[in-house]
N, C-alpha and C positions, 0 to 999 in steps of 0.2 A: 897157721891157717887163718888166723884172725886178720892178719895184714892182707892176705890175698883177698879175703872177703871184702875188706874195706875198699881195696883198689877196684875190685869188680863192681861193687855197689856204686862207686863213684863213676865208673865207666858207663854203666847203663843209665845212670841218672843224667850224665852229660849227653849221652847219645843213646836213646832208647831203641835205636835201630841197629845197634852194634851186635850183630848175631853171634860173633865169635866170643864176645864177653858173656853173653847169655849162655853159650855152651859151656864155657869154663865155670860159670856160676852153677849150672846144673850139675856138673861133675863134683864141684865142691860140696854142694848140698847132699849129693848121693853118698859121698865118702863119710859125711857126718850123719848118715842114716835119716836125713830129712827128705824122704822120697816124694812127698807131696810138693814141696818147694822145687825139687829137681824136675819133676814132670811139668810144673807150671813154667819153669824156665824153658824147657824143651818146646812147650806149646808156643811160647813167645818166639822162639827161633823159627818154628814152622809158619807163624804169621808173617814174620819179616822176610824169610827166604826159604820157601818150601823146597827149593832145589839144593839147599846146603848139603854138601857131600858128607859131612860128619854127623848130620842129624840122626840118621838111622842107626849108625854104629854106636853112637852115644846112647841112644834110647835102648838098644839091645844090651849094652853094658850095664846100664842102670836097671833094666829089667832083671838081669842076672843077679846084681847085687841085692835088689829088693826081694828076690825069691829065696835068698839064703837064710 
């Protein structure tokens, strides 16, 4: 997962408006139980593209993980 994190961090550094990379980064943070960082990434997606189709489903999935 460290390699994925590195790639995603580079992707958002190169293009901070790359919503899909922010979504994947949110998922990665959630899997690692870093829910604050996951929600920050989701907030960034909402700023970039509030109509992103995966935003709400990803938020619900992270909410479910966080409540366990």
